[in-house]
N, C-alpha and C positions, 0 to 999 in steps of 0.2 A: 723425806720422804719417799720409796719407791714403788712401780706395784706392777702387776706384769700385767701389758697391753689385752685387753677383753680380745676373745675370739671372733668375735665381731669386727672387731674390729682392724684385722690382719689386712684386710686387701685395701688397707690407709696404709698399709706400709708403703719405705719405698724399693725400690725393685730390688734392690741388693742386699736388703733382707732378708727379705721373701725365703723359705726351702724351698729349694729346685726339688721336685718329688724325683724323673725323673733318673736319675743317681741307683732309683733303689730298682727296677726295669731292668738294665741294663748287670746287677748283682743278681737278681736272683736268678736271669737268663744266663750269667756265669756259673749261675751254684747249678741248674736243668740242664744245663750242659757237661756240666764234671760228670756231677751225679747218673745222669742217667747213660750219656758215652765213654767220655774220657776213663772216669777211672774205672770200667764197665769192661769196653776194648782191654786198658791194662791188666784186671786181672783174665781173661779170655786171653791173651794172648799165651801166655805159662803153663797156665787150666791145659787150655789147648793141644798145647807139644805133652804132657807129661801124658795127656787119657788120648793124645792120635784120631780129635777128632781129624774131618774133614775139611771145616776151616783150613788147614793147616795147610794149603795150600797157596793159600790165599794170605799169607803169615804179613808179606811184605807191604801189602795194601793195607791193613786192619793197622800196622805199625804207624805206619806213616800221617795219620787219621788220628790214632788215638794220642800222638804229638799234636797234631794242628788245634784238634779237638780243647787241648789242654792249656798249647801253648796261648790260642785267640781266642778259646772261647769261653776257659773256668778265667784264666791269667788275663787276656786282652781285653775281655771286657769289663772284669773289674775294674782294671787300673783305670776304660776308658770313663764307667760310668762316676769312678770316684777322679778325676782331674775335671771331666766338668762339671764334679760340682766346687774341685778348687780352687780351679782359675779364677775364676771371679774375689774371689777373696785374695790371692797370692799375687793379679793383679789391677788389686782397687776398681776394678770397673767389670760393666757388664759382658755376658756371655756374647759371641755377634754370630749372625747367620742359627740363631735358637731352633728357626724351622728344618736345618738338616737332623738336627738330632734324630727322629725317632727317624727317619730313614736313612739315619748309618744304623741304628742298632736292630734296624731288622735287614738289611741286606747281610751283614755280619750273620746276624741268626739267621737267613734262611741257606746262604751259603754254607760253614758248616752244617746245620741243620741235615741239610742234601748227602754231604758227604758220606756224614756219620749212619742214620737212618738210609739213607736209600741207595747210591754206591755199594757202600762192604755188603750190603745184605743183598743184590739187586745178583742174579746170576748171568744172566746174561741183556742188555741192553746196550745203549747208547753213552757208553762210558766219558771217548772223548767231550762229547758233546754237555756235558753233563758238566765235564773234567774244566772245560772252559769256560760254562758258564758259571760256574759256585766263581772259577776264582777271577770274571770277572765280576762278579759281586761286589764281592773285595774289594777291589780295587776302584768301585766309584762308590765304597764304601768309605777308603784311603782320599780320596778326592776332598771328601766331603766333611771330614775331620780334618784336613790339612788343615783346611780354609777354616775352617770352627779356630782351632790353635793359633793358626798365621794375623784371620782379623782378631782375634781377642787377644795379643800381647803383645800387636808390635802394633799398636795404633796409638804409642807413645816409647818411640824405642830410646828412649833418656835414660827409662824408671824400669827397666830390663834387669835382672837380677840375675842369677844365675840356676834357679829353679828355670827362667823361664825359656836358657839355654836346652835347658835339660829334654824340659817339652816339645820347642820346637824340634829335636834331633830327632825326639820319640816320636815322634807326628808324620812328621819326612821318613822312618824309618817304616815305621809300618804300610804306609803310602806306595817304598820303595821295594818291599816283599812283596805288596800284594803282583805290581807290575810283571817286577819278574818272575809269579809264580803267573801269568797271562801267559808270558812272552815260551814258560817254556809248556805248559797248556796248549798250546797252540801250535808247538813246536815238535810237538812228542801227539799230537792229537791221528796221526796218523797210522801209528799206530794200537792203537784205542785199546791202551791200556790204564787203567787203572793207578799203577806204582812210578811214581814221577824216576827219575835216576839220581843212584844217589850226591852225588857229586853237584851238579844243580838244585836237588833237594837239600846236601845243606850250605848254600851260600843264602838258599831265601831264610832255609833257620840260623843262621847267623843273625841276618838282618832280622829277626822277627822279638829273637834276645837284647840285641840294640835298642828294641821298642820298647820294652819288658825295662830292658836294665836304665833306661833314658827315664823314667819316668816312676823309680823306684825311685834312685836316684839324685829328681829331682824334691821329689817329696822328704830324704830320709836326709837332704841338707837343708833344708825349707824348719824341718817341722823336730825332725830331731836333737838336735847342736843345745835348741832352750832347753830341754828335758835333763841334757849332759847338761846342761849350767854352764857353757860351750857360748862364742859371737859366732853368729851365723858367717860361714865362710863363704862370701860372694864371692874376694879373685880366687880364692883354691881351688870352688867351685863351677866356674863358667872357665880354665886351667879343665879340668880336671872335663868338662864337658865336650870338651878338642878333644882330650886325649881320646876317652872314651868315642865319636864318633868317626877318630881317625883309623880309630883298631876296627868298628864292625868292619865299615868299606873296603879296611887294609883283608883284612881274614873273608872275605864275603866278594871282592870283586874277581880277583884272581883263580877263583876257583870257577866262575862264568865264563873266563878264557880256558881254562884248563878243560872246559867241555867241551864249546862250542868252536876253540881255533885249535890247538894244538902243546898237546902236555910236553913241560918243563920244568928239571927239576929249579930253577928259579923262579919262578913264578909257585911253584908249589913250595919256595921258601918265603915267599912274599907274605903269602897267608899262614903261615907261625911264623912270620915277626905279628900278626897282623893277633894271632892268637895269640903270645906274648903279650903285645902291649892290652887288650881287657882283661887278662889276671892285673897286667897292674892298673889294671883303672878299677877293677876290681876292692883292693887295698888299700885306694887312696879316696873311691865314696865307702867305706867302712870306717877310715882313720878322719874326716871328712863327718863325721854324721858323730862322733863320738862317743859310741853307744857301749864296747864294748872297756873302755878306760873315760868312764862317765870325771867332773869337777865334780859336780852336784847335783844329787840325782831329785828332778823339781818333779820328776812324775807321780802325784797324788796316789796319796795309798791303796785304794782301789783300781788306779790305773796299776799299779807294779807289780803282780803280780801278768799280765799282760807284757808288761817289756822284758821280760822273759823269758817270751817264745823268740820277741823281736829280736835280744840278741841271741839267742839257739840262730834265726835262722842267719845274720850275719856269719854267726860262726862259721856256716856251712857257706859264704860268701868265700869267708878268707880261703876255707879246703877247697872250695872251688878255682880261686886265684892260684892259691901251688898247682894243682892241678894242669891247670890251662896252660900257666912256666912252664912247667917240667915238661907238657908232654911237646907243648912248643918249640923247645930248648933240643927235645929231643930229637923230632922231627927234622929242624931248621943244620944240626951234623948231620939226617940221616938225608938229608937231597929232595925229601917227598911229604908224607901226609901223616897225620895224624890215627891210627888208626878207628877198627870203627869201634871195639870200644874202647875205650883213651872218649871218642867223643861220646860214647854212650853213658860212661858213669859222669865226663862234665856237663852233660848237656840235665842230666839230672840230678847232677847234685849242687846245680841253678834252680831247677824246675820246681822240685816237687825239696830242699831240701832250704833252698833260700826265697823264693818269691813266691812258693804257696805258703808257708810260713810267717814270712813278713808282712801278705796282706790279709791275714787271719789276726795276727799277733796287732797290725798298724788300724785293720779294722772295729778287733775291741775296743780298739780306745779314741777312734777320729768318729765312726758311722756315727748318726744321730740312737739310735733303736736301740745301741749298747749303750750309749753315753744315757743316753738317760733313763737306764733300767738301776746305772749305779746311782741315779741321786737314794732311789728307795734301798731295800736290804740286796748289798751285793754278794751275791748267787755264781761271780764268774769267775772268780778265784780258783774252784776245782774244774769248771770249764777249760780255759788257759789249761791247767797242767793238763792236764785231756790230751786238748790235742798238741802240749810240746811233746807231751810220754808218744803218740798216735803220729806222729810227722819227725820224730825223732828215729824212732825204731824205723820208721815204713823206707826211710832214708840209708838208714847204713844197710836194709834187708835187701834194699836196691839196686847200688853205690858197687855195695863188696863183688857182688857176681860180676861185677862188666869190670874191676879192677885184679880180681880175682879167678879171672875170663880163665886159665889157664893151668889153673889149678885146683880147680870145684868141675865134678859130671854134670853137664845140663840136665839133669832131673834134679842134682841141688842147686844150680842156678835158676833155673823153673821156677822151684820148690819155696827158695827162701823168698823169689820177684812176688810168685803168688799173695804169697803172707805181705808181703808187701806192700800192695796195690789192695789187700781188705785192708787193713793199716788206716790205707789213706782216706776208700773208700767210708770206715767208721768214722771219721776225722772230718771230714764234707760234710759226710750227712750228717754230723751232731752240731756241727756250722751253723749249716742251711735248717732245719731242724731253728735254734735258739732263732733265728734269726724272721724266720715267720712265725713264727711264738710272737717275736715283741711286734711281726710290724699288722696282724693278725692283734691284738691286742691296743694299738695304736690307732687302727682301722672303727674298732670296739667304741673305744673313746668319743667319737663324733667330731674329734678337733684334731687339725693337722700339725704334726710336729714343731714344736715353736722352737728357730737359733736359742741353742743356750746363751744366755746372756741380756736379754732383748727386755729393758725394761726402760718405763717415764720416767721420770722426776714428779 
């Protein structure tokens, strides 16, 4: 006969079976940054254009901050928090250098909060110094996170799985984007501007995309094949990790050369090849996960509505792969780089349609607060459907204007983007309110959440 372990005996459990709580700090911070800054700026930009607000003069800066907060603040902090929770389980070991987790979180939060709440709205001030400081914070955070991931996963190289290779690549990309961003901020300090030049900013952006896609691919090739009734594709995952890493570097590094050395159509074509490789990597990640063509659906009935949200995100990743291959191939033939609108469509397809929907769908299935709620009356099906509709519509309304930029007037484009931002904000607030409600309920119970399945004989 089995029984649950009494709450008073939880401190006697081995360290690896106790539920870490720091992931909640990362999740709450990511939701706060997106809800209060990232998506608010995403609505502010098109509305400001429609109403001709005075902030129109600073639009390029606001656009960059919006992207940084969404990629690193929302998606980045969320992915980091969940990766720190899952790494010990995947590697069957303890997290190393746990004392660095709080400083890493604090440095990232300080950097992004300064950019979103100080630099954007500061009419005059030491913008260059603040830019260097925010990037240096990210650099220190990236070094700490890199140390945690490498020390945890490389403790026994004989047991490295495909997921570990993705996690190692992802933490490396986070550090590289922070290092490159710091060098760019120092180089442009003399101009005292809050706007980073377009080409090096795109290089940083691709490294950030590589960071997010690496961790998403690591989870997708580890957890989702089991739910789809197929074996974990270890050999395939390692090959895709190599392809993704090479593609990200190939698309980003030539952009740095083009900015700081000299323009060359040959170097531009290397970046185009990297974009094509990135598209092929996305196709491979979706194929290895098995979610689009499951052999046998092993998802529990209570979680099946969330799997529809996951499938929606993978459908957008596939659409993004088509964009990457097409835009990269066309630019390769022309001997230049994809246009601004092409890349705008691609990054919002990935960030809003792919990454955001996947984060919410997977969180509903594996975050302990949501998993615990499904033990009682399941009220999550309606929530998952609402998120699916809101995020799907938001992605169409945001990506469409970029793809049809030559056929739509500016007012139509801005109206569509504003509605997309409002829908995305609704989805995020809906998700955040549910998470906070469950977190507060757990606190009121005065008992820490226990890992599911912990029993004694």
